[in-house]
Backbone and ligand atoms as CSV (ligand in chain L), in Angstrom:
chain,resi,resn,atom,element,x,y,z
A,1,MET,N,N,-20.352,-20.455,-5.093
A,1,MET,CA,C,-19.450,-19.300,-5.264
A,1,MET,C,C,-17.961,-19.795,-5.371
A,2,LYS,N,N,-17.354,-19.343,-6.408
A,2,LYS,CA,C,-15.917,-19.772,-6.578
A,2,LYS,C,C,-14.984,-18.657,-6.472
A,3,VAL,N,N,-14.015,-18.917,-5.571
A,3,VAL,CA,C,-13.024,-17.840,-5.120
A,3,VAL,C,C,-11.613,-18.424,-5.589
A,4,LEU,N,N,-10.837,-17.443,-6.256
A,4,LEU,CA,C,-9.569,-17.887,-6.745
A,4,LEU,C,C,-8.518,-16.888,-6.073
A,5,PHE,N,N,-7.419,-17.502,-5.536
A,5,PHE,CA,C,-6.383,-16.691,-4.873
A,5,PHE,C,C,-5.171,-16.683,-5.910
A,6,VAL,N,N,-4.654,-15.477,-6.030
A,6,VAL,CA,C,-3.624,-15.300,-7.086
A,6,VAL,C,C,-2.371,-14.594,-6.536
A,7,CYS,N,N,-1.161,-15.194,-6.829
A,7,CYS,CA,C,0.116,-14.575,-6.541
A,7,CYS,C,C,0.944,-14.658,-7.767
A,8,LEU,N,N,2.273,-14.597,-7.579
A,8,LEU,CA,C,3.221,-14.594,-8.795
A,8,LEU,C,C,3.450,-16.065,-9.174
A,9,GLY,N,N,4.104,-16.826,-8.225
A,9,GLY,CA,C,4.461,-18.195,-8.577
A,9,GLY,C,C,3.592,-19.253,-8.224
A,10,ASN,N,N,2.516,-19.045,-7.492
A,10,ASN,CA,C,1.558,-20.007,-6.983
A,10,ASN,C,C,2.273,-21.118,-6.164
A,11,ILE,N,N,3.337,-20.762,-5.437
A,11,ILE,CA,C,3.886,-21.761,-4.579
A,11,ILE,C,C,4.075,-21.375,-3.118
A,12,CYS,N,N,3.940,-19.983,-2.845
A,12,CYS,CA,C,3.961,-19.498,-1.470
A,12,CYS,C,C,2.586,-18.886,-1.052
A,13,ARG,N,N,2.278,-17.620,-1.457
A,13,ARG,CA,C,1.176,-16.964,-0.814
A,13,ARG,C,C,-0.146,-17.493,-1.286
A,14,SER,N,N,-0.402,-17.717,-2.533
A,14,SER,CA,C,-1.813,-18.095,-3.003
A,14,SER,C,C,-2.098,-19.555,-2.510
A,15,PRO,N,N,-1.168,-20.500,-2.481
A,15,PRO,CA,C,-1.486,-21.766,-1.964
A,15,PRO,C,C,-1.843,-21.790,-0.521
A,16,ALA,N,N,-1.122,-20.892,0.275
A,16,ALA,CA,C,-1.383,-20.705,1.646
A,16,ALA,C,C,-2.836,-20.176,1.913
A,17,ALA,N,N,-3.093,-19.090,1.105
A,17,ALA,CA,C,-4.458,-18.421,1.214
A,17,ALA,C,C,-5.534,-19.446,0.876
A,18,GLU,N,N,-5.407,-20.268,-0.121
A,18,GLU,CA,C,-6.358,-21.219,-0.502
A,18,GLU,C,C,-6.502,-22.247,0.601
A,19,GLY,N,N,-5.478,-22.755,1.170
A,19,GLY,CA,C,-5.436,-23.784,2.311
A,19,GLY,C,C,-6.062,-23.287,3.478
A,20,ILE,N,N,-5.785,-21.917,3.927
A,20,ILE,CA,C,-6.320,-21.400,5.064
A,20,ILE,C,C,-7.850,-21.082,4.992
A,21,PHE,N,N,-8.158,-20.529,3.724
A,21,PHE,CA,C,-9.596,-20.303,3.465
A,21,PHE,C,C,-10.434,-21.636,3.458
A,22,ARG,N,N,-9.807,-22.730,2.698
A,22,ARG,CA,C,-10.517,-23.942,2.724
A,22,ARG,C,C,-10.893,-24.470,4.135
A,23,SER,N,N,-9.776,-24.301,4.973
A,23,SER,CA,C,-9.902,-24.879,6.381
A,23,SER,C,C,-11.095,-24.108,7.070
A,24,LYS,N,N,-11.252,-22.887,6.885
A,24,LYS,CA,C,-12.338,-22.018,7.498
A,24,LYS,C,C,-13.710,-22.366,6.863
A,25,VAL,N,N,-13.682,-22.572,5.559
A,25,VAL,CA,C,-14.940,-22.958,4.938
A,25,VAL,C,C,-15.499,-24.237,5.463
A,26,LEU,N,N,-14.496,-25.225,5.525
A,26,LEU,CA,C,-14.895,-26.602,5.990
A,26,LEU,C,C,-15.319,-26.603,7.495
A,27,GLU,N,N,-14.655,-25.836,8.289
A,27,GLU,CA,C,-15.001,-25.676,9.740
A,27,GLU,C,C,-16.425,-25.153,9.943
A,28,ASN,N,N,-16.881,-24.224,8.922
A,28,ASN,CA,C,-18.136,-23.607,8.997
A,28,ASN,C,C,-19.165,-24.367,8.234
A,29,GLY,N,N,-18.818,-25.561,7.785
A,29,GLY,CA,C,-19.806,-26.501,7.099
A,29,GLY,C,C,-20.195,-26.000,5.714
A,30,LEU,N,N,-19.446,-25.152,5.069
A,30,LEU,CA,C,-19.808,-24.504,3.800
A,30,LEU,C,C,-19.192,-25.155,2.594
A,31,GLY,N,N,-18.546,-26.267,2.841
A,31,GLY,CA,C,-17.804,-26.936,1.785
A,31,GLY,C,C,-18.541,-27.292,0.426
A,32,ASP,N,N,-19.841,-27.388,0.543
A,32,ASP,CA,C,-20.766,-27.645,-0.605
A,32,ASP,C,C,-21.045,-26.360,-1.321
A,33,ASN,N,N,-20.891,-25.237,-0.656
A,33,ASN,CA,C,-21.321,-23.931,-1.151
A,33,ASN,C,C,-20.229,-23.065,-1.768
A,34,ILE,N,N,-19.052,-23.268,-1.295
A,34,ILE,CA,C,-17.871,-22.414,-1.564
A,34,ILE,C,C,-16.680,-23.295,-2.187
A,35,GLU,N,N,-16.232,-22.956,-3.365
A,35,GLU,CA,C,-15.133,-23.702,-3.972
A,35,GLU,C,C,-14.008,-22.679,-4.043
A,36,MET,N,N,-12.806,-23.226,-3.872
A,36,MET,CA,C,-11.661,-22.360,-4.003
A,36,MET,C,C,-10.418,-23.055,-4.724
A,37,ASP,N,N,-9.632,-22.153,-5.308
A,37,ASP,CA,C,-8.461,-22.748,-5.970
A,37,ASP,C,C,-7.353,-21.562,-5.859
A,38,SER,N,N,-6.199,-21.761,-6.426
A,38,SER,CA,C,-5.127,-20.704,-6.542
A,38,SER,C,C,-4.447,-20.796,-7.844
A,39,ALA,N,N,-3.814,-19.752,-8.208
A,39,ALA,CA,C,-2.987,-19.724,-9.488
A,39,ALA,C,C,-1.957,-18.621,-9.365
A,40,GLY,N,N,-1.027,-18.766,-10.306
A,40,GLY,CA,C,0.158,-17.789,-10.269
A,40,GLY,C,C,0.087,-16.990,-11.633
A,41,THR,N,N,0.393,-15.744,-11.626
A,41,THR,CA,C,0.333,-14.923,-12.947
A,41,THR,C,C,1.562,-15.457,-13.718
A,42,ALA,N,N,2.560,-15.976,-13.141
A,42,ALA,CA,C,3.775,-16.451,-13.910
A,42,ALA,C,C,3.697,-17.956,-14.031
A,43,GLY,N,N,4.395,-18.598,-14.961
A,43,GLY,CA,C,4.347,-19.964,-15.256
A,43,GLY,C,C,5.665,-20.764,-14.746
A,44,TYR,N,N,6.514,-20.055,-13.921
A,44,TYR,CA,C,7.793,-20.659,-13.544
A,44,TYR,C,C,7.680,-21.934,-12.911
A,45,HIS,N,N,6.667,-22.123,-12.094
A,45,HIS,CA,C,6.621,-23.355,-11.154
A,45,HIS,C,C,5.462,-24.304,-11.349
A,46,ILE,N,N,4.969,-24.292,-12.699
A,46,ILE,CA,C,3.831,-25.003,-13.110
A,46,ILE,C,C,3.955,-26.556,-12.619
A,47,GLY,N,N,3.042,-27.210,-11.983
A,47,GLY,CA,C,3.107,-28.529,-11.627
A,47,GLY,C,C,3.901,-28.908,-10.278
A,48,GLU,N,N,4.438,-27.845,-9.810
A,48,GLU,CA,C,5.335,-28.036,-8.537
A,48,GLU,C,C,4.420,-27.946,-7.212
A,49,MET,N,N,4.900,-28.580,-6.261
A,49,MET,CA,C,4.211,-28.461,-4.994
A,49,MET,C,C,4.500,-27.105,-4.361
A,50,ALA,N,N,3.791,-26.750,-3.381
A,50,ALA,CA,C,4.105,-25.468,-2.732
A,50,ALA,C,C,5.516,-25.433,-2.169
A,51,ASP,N,N,6.080,-24.272,-2.006
A,51,ASP,CA,C,7.400,-24.157,-1.457
A,51,ASP,C,C,7.468,-24.819,-0.096
A,52,SER,N,N,8.580,-25.638,0.020
A,52,SER,CA,C,8.769,-26.459,1.252
A,52,SER,C,C,8.580,-25.552,2.558
A,53,ARG,N,N,9.210,-24.362,2.448
A,53,ARG,CA,C,9.129,-23.493,3.723
A,53,ARG,C,C,7.662,-23.178,4.002
A,54,MET,N,N,6.870,-22.868,2.905
A,54,MET,CA,C,5.378,-22.497,3.209
A,54,MET,C,C,4.743,-23.750,3.684
A,55,ILE,N,N,4.958,-24.993,3.120
A,55,ILE,CA,C,4.412,-26.217,3.560
A,55,ILE,C,C,4.627,-26.383,5.026
A,56,LYS,N,N,5.867,-26.148,5.570
A,56,LYS,CA,C,6.274,-26.369,6.854
A,56,LYS,C,C,5.570,-25.286,7.798
A,57,HIS,N,N,5.616,-24.081,7.453
A,57,HIS,CA,C,5.048,-23.006,8.341
A,57,HIS,C,C,3.459,-23.125,8.403
A,58,CYS,N,N,2.885,-23.576,7.346
A,58,CYS,CA,C,1.436,-23.733,7.270
A,58,CYS,C,C,1.033,-24.973,8.145
A,59,LYS,N,N,1.963,-25.991,8.094
A,59,LYS,CA,C,1.706,-27.200,8.992
A,59,LYS,C,C,1.754,-26.722,10.510
A,60,GLU,N,N,2.861,-25.915,10.807
A,60,GLU,CA,C,3.000,-25.408,12.218
A,60,GLU,C,C,1.756,-24.677,12.657
A,61,ARG,N,N,0.910,-24.176,11.704
A,61,ARG,CA,C,-0.263,-23.280,12.131
A,61,ARG,C,C,-1.497,-24.210,11.796
A,62,GLY,N,N,-1.386,-25.444,11.479
A,62,GLY,CA,C,-2.598,-26.360,11.336
A,62,GLY,C,C,-3.074,-26.434,10.094
A,63,TYR,N,N,-2.487,-26.063,8.957
A,63,TYR,CA,C,-2.948,-26.139,7.574
A,63,TYR,C,C,-2.073,-27.122,6.747
A,64,ASP,N,N,-2.693,-28.060,6.053
A,64,ASP,CA,C,-2.053,-29.007,5.199
A,64,ASP,C,C,-2.125,-28.502,3.754
A,65,ILE,N,N,-1.106,-28.055,3.124
A,65,ILE,CA,C,-1.140,-27.605,1.755
A,65,ILE,C,C,-0.352,-28.547,0.774
A,66,THR,N,N,-0.104,-29.749,1.359
A,66,THR,CA,C,0.751,-30.664,0.498
A,66,THR,C,C,0.090,-31.117,-0.795
A,67,PRO,N,N,-1.303,-31.211,-0.840
A,67,PRO,CA,C,-1.880,-31.637,-2.090
A,67,PRO,C,C,-1.772,-30.526,-3.247
A,68,HIS,N,N,-1.389,-29.311,-2.928
A,68,HIS,CA,C,-1.360,-28.298,-3.927
A,68,HIS,C,C,-0.277,-28.602,-4.994
A,69,ARG,N,N,-0.628,-28.253,-6.290
A,69,ARG,CA,C,0.261,-28.154,-7.402
A,69,ARG,C,C,0.056,-26.891,-8.165
A,70,ALA,N,N,1.128,-26.247,-8.449
A,70,ALA,CA,C,0.987,-24.963,-9.010
A,70,ALA,C,C,0.475,-24.900,-10.461
A,71,ARG,N,N,-0.228,-23.932,-10.740
A,71,ARG,CA,C,-0.750,-23.662,-12.084
A,71,ARG,C,C,-0.691,-22.130,-12.517
A,72,GLN,N,N,-0.823,-21.918,-13.763
A,72,GLN,CA,C,-0.771,-20.569,-14.180
A,72,GLN,C,C,-2.247,-19.998,-14.407
A,73,LEU,N,N,-2.422,-18.772,-13.990
A,73,LEU,CA,C,-3.606,-18.129,-14.166
A,73,LEU,C,C,-3.958,-18.043,-15.771
A,74,SER,N,N,-5.179,-18.141,-16.173
A,74,SER,CA,C,-5.619,-18.104,-17.599
A,74,SER,C,C,-6.789,-17.221,-17.691
A,75,GLN,N,N,-7.038,-16.793,-18.914
A,75,GLN,CA,C,-8.247,-15.895,-19.215
A,75,GLN,C,C,-9.484,-16.593,-18.710
A,76,LYS,N,N,-9.547,-17.873,-18.950
A,76,LYS,CA,C,-10.706,-18.623,-18.619
A,76,LYS,C,C,-11.089,-18.444,-17.177
A,77,ASP,N,N,-10.087,-18.376,-16.273
A,77,ASP,CA,C,-10.303,-18.173,-14.919
A,77,ASP,C,C,-11.114,-16.909,-14.514
A,78,LEU,N,N,-10.899,-15.865,-15.447
A,78,LEU,CA,C,-11.673,-14.677,-15.154
A,78,LEU,C,C,-13.105,-14.891,-15.398
A,79,ILE,N,N,-13.543,-15.814,-16.306
A,79,ILE,CA,C,-14.929,-16.095,-16.544
A,79,ILE,C,C,-15.417,-17.055,-15.425
A,80,GLU,N,N,-14.588,-18.041,-15.115
A,80,GLU,CA,C,-15.156,-19.026,-14.249
A,80,GLU,C,C,-15.233,-18.729,-12.727
A,81,TYR,N,N,-14.444,-17.831,-12.293
A,81,TYR,CA,C,-14.488,-17.518,-10.825
A,81,TYR,C,C,-15.270,-16.283,-10.532
A,82,ASP,N,N,-15.925,-16.296,-9.386
A,82,ASP,CA,C,-16.826,-15.167,-9.020
A,82,ASP,C,C,-15.918,-14.152,-8.269
A,83,LEU,N,N,-14.876,-14.512,-7.619
A,83,LEU,CA,C,-14.157,-13.551,-6.900
A,83,LEU,C,C,-12.635,-13.980,-6.980
A,84,ILE,N,N,-11.789,-13.082,-7.500
A,84,ILE,CA,C,-10.366,-13.270,-7.656
A,84,ILE,C,C,-9.695,-12.298,-6.795
A,85,LEU,N,N,-8.717,-12.858,-6.003
A,85,LEU,CA,C,-8.021,-12.094,-4.966
A,85,LEU,C,C,-6.523,-12.027,-5.268
A,86,ALA,N,N,-6.116,-10.851,-5.510
A,86,ALA,CA,C,-4.566,-10.681,-5.674
A,86,ALA,C,C,-3.991,-10.463,-4.317
A,87,MET,N,N,-2.726,-11.021,-4.310
A,87,MET,CA,C,-1.948,-10.934,-2.983
A,87,MET,C,C,-1.170,-9.466,-3.096
A,88,ASP,N,N,-0.691,-9.046,-4.147
A,88,ASP,CA,C,-0.019,-7.716,-4.195
A,88,ASP,C,C,-0.525,-6.903,-5.430
A,89,ARG,N,N,-0.048,-5.715,-5.417
A,89,ARG,CA,C,-0.479,-4.871,-6.538
A,89,ARG,C,C,0.052,-5.269,-7.978
A,90,SER,N,N,1.243,-5.810,-7.881
A,90,SER,CA,C,1.680,-6.319,-9.220
A,90,SER,C,C,0.920,-7.430,-9.698
A,91,ASN,N,N,0.409,-8.347,-8.745
A,91,ASN,CA,C,-0.476,-9.436,-9.190
A,91,ASN,C,C,-1.715,-8.831,-9.697
A,92,TYR,N,N,-2.244,-7.857,-9.055
A,92,TYR,CA,C,-3.493,-7.237,-9.411
A,92,TYR,C,C,-3.438,-6.705,-10.806
A,93,SER,N,N,-2.280,-5.914,-11.084
A,93,SER,CA,C,-2.260,-5.376,-12.426
A,93,SER,C,C,-1.995,-6.502,-13.596
A,94,ASN,N,N,-1.382,-7.551,-13.219
A,94,ASN,CA,C,-1.162,-8.620,-14.147
A,94,ASN,C,C,-2.484,-9.489,-14.357
A,95,ILE,N,N,-3.332,-9.424,-13.358
A,95,ILE,CA,C,-4.683,-10.171,-13.545
A,95,ILE,C,C,-5.514,-9.283,-14.505
A,96,LEU,N,N,-5.440,-7.879,-14.241
A,96,LEU,CA,C,-6.179,-6.934,-15.076
A,96,LEU,C,C,-5.717,-7.031,-16.551
A,97,ARG,N,N,-4.379,-7.389,-16.719
A,97,ARG,CA,C,-3.933,-7.401,-18.126
A,97,ARG,C,C,-4.578,-8.475,-18.840
A,98,LEU,N,N,-5.007,-9.558,-18.280
A,98,LEU,CA,C,-5.830,-10.625,-18.899
A,98,LEU,C,C,-7.187,-10.335,-19.283
A,99,ASP,N,N,-7.602,-9.223,-18.636
A,99,ASP,CA,C,-9.080,-8.763,-18.797
A,99,ASP,C,C,-9.068,-7.796,-20.073
A,100,LYS,N,N,-8.890,-8.351,-21.240
A,100,LYS,CA,C,-8.691,-7.555,-22.361
A,100,LYS,C,C,-9.884,-6.566,-22.696
A,101,ASN,N,N,-11.068,-7.046,-22.460
A,101,ASN,CA,C,-12.156,-6.133,-22.774
A,101,ASN,C,C,-12.723,-5.514,-21.509
A,102,SER,N,N,-11.918,-5.478,-20.427
A,102,SER,CA,C,-12.307,-4.766,-19.198
A,102,SER,C,C,-13.783,-5.146,-18.746
A,103,GLU,N,N,-13.979,-6.524,-18.840
A,103,GLU,CA,C,-15.339,-7.063,-18.387
A,103,GLU,C,C,-15.341,-7.540,-17.002
A,104,PHE,N,N,-14.143,-7.877,-16.206
A,104,PHE,CA,C,-14.225,-8.506,-15.078
A,104,PHE,C,C,-13.702,-7.770,-13.799
A,105,GLY,N,N,-13.354,-6.518,-14.024
A,105,GLY,CA,C,-12.752,-5.706,-12.921
A,105,GLY,C,C,-13.462,-5.806,-11.609
A,106,GLY,N,N,-14.829,-5.890,-11.730
A,106,GLY,CA,C,-15.676,-5.854,-10.521
A,106,GLY,C,C,-15.400,-7.149,-9.614
A,107,LYS,N,N,-15.012,-8.184,-10.196
A,107,LYS,CA,C,-14.666,-9.322,-9.334
A,107,LYS,C,C,-13.107,-9.593,-8.867
A,108,ILE,N,N,-12.404,-8.685,-9.308
A,108,ILE,CA,C,-10.940,-8.732,-8.931
A,108,ILE,C,C,-10.652,-7.764,-7.823
A,109,LYS,N,N,-10.212,-8.328,-6.692
A,109,LYS,CA,C,-9.971,-7.482,-5.486
A,109,LYS,C,C,-8.545,-7.852,-4.845
A,110,MET,N,N,-8.185,-6.963,-3.889
A,110,MET,CA,C,-6.962,-7.349,-3.312
A,110,MET,C,C,-7.343,-8.112,-1.951
A,111,MET,N,N,-6.481,-9.138,-1.644
A,111,MET,CA,C,-6.658,-9.943,-0.474
A,111,MET,C,C,-6.849,-8.980,0.826
A,112,THR,N,N,-5.923,-8.004,0.754
A,112,THR,CA,C,-5.866,-7.035,1.958
A,112,THR,C,C,-7.028,-6.241,2.127
A,113,ASP,N,N,-7.882,-6.182,1.047
A,113,ASP,CA,C,-9.251,-5.591,1.283
A,113,ASP,C,C,-9.960,-6.168,2.385
A,114,PHE,N,N,-9.728,-7.446,2.722
A,114,PHE,CA,C,-10.385,-8.254,3.701
A,114,PHE,C,C,-9.664,-8.265,5.019
A,115,VAL,N,N,-8.468,-7.727,5.111
A,115,VAL,CA,C,-7.595,-7.803,6.338
A,115,VAL,C,C,-8.122,-6.593,7.244
A,116,SER,N,N,-8.439,-6.911,8.412
A,116,SER,CA,C,-8.996,-5.936,9.273
A,116,SER,C,C,-8.217,-5.642,10.549
A,117,SER,N,N,-7.440,-6.533,11.061
A,117,SER,CA,C,-6.857,-6.291,12.357
A,117,SER,C,C,-5.454,-6.004,12.280
A,118,MET,N,N,-4.903,-5.816,11.048
A,118,MET,CA,C,-3.505,-5.471,10.830
A,118,MET,C,C,-3.560,-4.416,9.723
A,119,ARG,N,N,-2.527,-3.533,9.748
A,119,ARG,CA,C,-2.500,-2.507,8.591
A,119,ARG,C,C,-1.520,-3.068,7.502
A,120,ALA,N,N,-2.106,-3.369,6.358
A,120,ALA,CA,C,-1.319,-3.934,5.262
A,120,ALA,C,C,-2.028,-3.589,3.984
A,121,SER,N,N,-1.364,-3.089,2.927
A,121,SER,CA,C,-1.930,-2.894,1.766
A,121,SER,C,C,-1.604,-4.011,0.686
A,122,GLU,N,N,-0.783,-4.928,1.059
A,122,GLU,CA,C,-0.452,-6.065,0.279
A,122,GLU,C,C,-0.027,-7.208,1.096
A,123,VAL,N,N,-0.147,-8.525,0.532
A,123,VAL,CA,C,0.338,-9.574,1.207
A,123,VAL,C,C,1.806,-9.715,0.605
A,124,PRO,N,N,2.825,-9.385,1.357
A,124,PRO,CA,C,4.233,-9.317,0.764
A,124,PRO,C,C,4.826,-10.582,0.386
A,125,ASP,N,N,5.548,-10.670,-0.741
A,125,ASP,CA,C,6.222,-11.837,-1.157
A,125,ASP,C,C,7.275,-12.385,-0.247
A,126,PRO,N,N,7.226,-13.512,0.388
A,126,PRO,CA,C,8.150,-13.889,1.455
A,126,PRO,C,C,9.285,-14.742,0.846
A,127,TYR,N,N,9.329,-14.760,-0.498
A,127,TYR,CA,C,10.222,-15.825,-1.005
A,127,TYR,C,C,11.695,-15.647,-0.675
A,128,TYR,N,N,12.171,-14.345,-0.604
A,128,TYR,CA,C,13.622,-14.164,-0.344
A,128,TYR,C,C,13.751,-13.915,1.246
A,129,ASP,N,N,12.704,-14.170,1.955
A,129,ASP,CA,C,12.806,-13.944,3.458
A,129,ASP,C,C,12.794,-15.213,4.206
A,130,GLY,N,N,12.635,-14.987,5.603
A,130,GLY,CA,C,12.769,-16.117,6.546
A,130,GLY,C,C,11.385,-16.401,7.222
A,131,PRO,N,N,11.573,-17.259,8.217
A,131,PRO,CA,C,10.277,-17.756,8.970
A,131,PRO,C,C,9.403,-16.627,9.386
A,132,LYS,N,N,9.949,-15.612,9.886
A,132,LYS,CA,C,9.177,-14.513,10.448
A,132,LYS,C,C,8.208,-13.929,9.430
A,133,GLU,N,N,8.717,-13.648,8.204
A,133,GLU,CA,C,7.942,-13.153,7.123
A,133,GLU,C,C,6.855,-14.147,6.667
A,134,PHE,N,N,7.366,-15.370,6.686
A,134,PHE,CA,C,6.271,-16.380,6.264
A,134,PHE,C,C,5.122,-16.433,7.284
A,135,HIS,N,N,5.446,-16.237,8.551
A,135,HIS,CA,C,4.422,-16.362,9.568
A,135,HIS,C,C,3.643,-15.046,9.467
A,136,PHE,N,N,4.285,-13.987,9.097
A,136,PHE,CA,C,3.489,-12.756,8.892
A,136,PHE,C,C,2.393,-12.871,7.659
A,137,VAL,N,N,2.803,-13.542,6.656
A,137,VAL,CA,C,1.938,-13.709,5.507
A,137,VAL,C,C,0.748,-14.642,6.130
A,138,ILE,N,N,1.024,-15.732,6.850
A,138,ILE,CA,C,0.055,-16.467,7.438
A,138,ILE,C,C,-0.992,-15.679,8.273
A,139,ASP,N,N,-0.358,-14.819,9.131
A,139,ASP,CA,C,-1.205,-13.936,9.996
A,139,ASP,C,C,-2.140,-13.098,9.098
A,140,LEU,N,N,-1.748,-12.528,8.091
A,140,LEU,CA,C,-2.557,-11.674,7.192
A,140,LEU,C,C,-3.549,-12.548,6.549
A,141,LEU,N,N,-3.271,-13.812,6.171
A,141,LEU,CA,C,-4.155,-14.609,5.393
A,141,LEU,C,C,-5.247,-15.190,6.324
A,142,GLU,N,N,-4.877,-15.508,7.637
A,142,GLU,CA,C,-5.908,-15.928,8.555
A,142,GLU,C,C,-6.950,-14.786,8.832
A,143,ASP,N,N,-6.400,-13.644,9.040
A,143,ASP,CA,C,-7.212,-12.456,9.267
A,143,ASP,C,C,-8.197,-12.186,8.077
A,144,GLY,N,N,-7.576,-12.157,6.949
A,144,GLY,CA,C,-8.341,-11.912,5.728
A,144,GLY,C,C,-9.399,-12.924,5.356
A,145,SER,N,N,-8.872,-14.172,5.735
A,145,SER,CA,C,-9.943,-15.274,5.453
A,145,SER,C,C,-11.156,-15.285,6.178
A,146,ASN,N,N,-10.988,-14.942,7.517
A,146,ASN,CA,C,-12.147,-14.790,8.429
A,146,ASN,C,C,-13.210,-13.795,7.818
A,147,ASN,N,N,-12.614,-12.600,7.405
A,147,ASN,CA,C,-13.545,-11.609,6.913
A,147,ASN,C,C,-14.001,-11.951,5.501
A,148,LEU,N,N,-13.182,-12.594,4.678
A,148,LEU,CA,C,-13.689,-13.086,3.403
A,148,LEU,C,C,-14.756,-14.041,3.492
A,149,LEU,N,N,-14.653,-14.923,4.452
A,149,LEU,CA,C,-15.625,-15.920,4.687
A,149,LEU,C,C,-17.050,-15.332,4.994
A,150,LYS,N,N,-16.912,-14.293,5.825
A,150,LYS,CA,C,-18.218,-13.536,6.229
A,150,LYS,C,C,-18.701,-12.981,5.006
A,151,TYR,N,N,-17.911,-12.255,4.145
A,151,TYR,CA,C,-18.265,-11.635,2.974
A,151,TYR,C,C,-18.991,-12.552,1.833
A,152,VAL,N,N,-18.295,-13.689,1.742
A,152,VAL,CA,C,-18.857,-14.719,0.832
A,152,VAL,C,C,-20.076,-15.328,1.245
A,153,SER,N,N,-20.131,-15.628,2.634
A,153,SER,CA,C,-21.376,-16.305,3.199
A,153,SER,C,C,-22.590,-15.454,2.842
A,154,GLU,N,N,-22.411,-14.117,3.063
A,154,GLU,CA,C,-23.561,-13.239,2.866
A,154,GLU,C,C,-24.030,-13.099,1.395
A,155,ARG,N,N,-23.100,-13.626,0.446
A,155,ARG,CA,C,-23.599,-13.554,-0.877
A,155,ARG,C,C,-23.893,-14.906,-1.556
A,156,LEU,N,N,-24.106,-15.908,-0.813
A,156,LEU,CA,C,-24.388,-17.269,-1.387
A,156,LEU,C,C,-25.734,-17.276,-1.834
L,1,4NP,P1,P,4.555,-16.470,-4.482
L,1,4NP,O1,O,6.135,-16.414,-4.288
L,1,4NP,O2,O,4.169,-15.603,-5.688
L,1,4NP,O3,O,3.825,-16.204,-3.224
L,1,4NP,O4,O,4.366,-17.968,-4.945
L,1,4NP,C1,C,7.161,-16.506,-5.248
L,1,4NP,C2,C,7.410,-17.661,-5.798
L,1,4NP,C3,C,8.443,-17.847,-6.673
L,1,4NP,C4,C,8.980,-16.610,-7.185
L,1,4NP,C5,C,8.658,-15.437,-6.693
L,1,4NP,C6,C,7.622,-15.373,-5.709
L,1,4NP,N1,N,10.053,-16.777,-8.303
L,1,4NP,O5,O,10.484,-15.750,-8.510
L,1,4NP,O6,O,10.427,-17.782,-8.621
């Protein structure tokens, strides 16, 4: 099963989502069964490392996202991945825009569909905010990743 996390720049939210989910997958011994990656709908940051603030806050919470390099989402990703998770509604509609023949809607979901212990309809963009908002993003992603892992494990 291949899971792709998508945000706007692929330097804050989706690299964190990928790193947190990877850590849970590996903890559960499912590294051979579940693959994950992340991408941005925009191409502003292609080739860059994750945002230094997200690297720092992820490290504080036990996740190393330093290997990440940003890339842009492509139409090929819609074919290749089994589950594509948008961080916010704008990401969601930008992903759907690549689905020209409306073939892949069934595998495109919101990350917050998997968040159960907090009320949130989007993973908000923390780019112009501070440490509190970065940690809130990580809270949402940890909660969502736990439920996502359960969902994916039942479908392997
Ligand atoms: P991300 O955050 O979508 O979570 O990676 C952003 C990164 C960069 C920009 C906006 C959001 N930007 O405008 O450059």
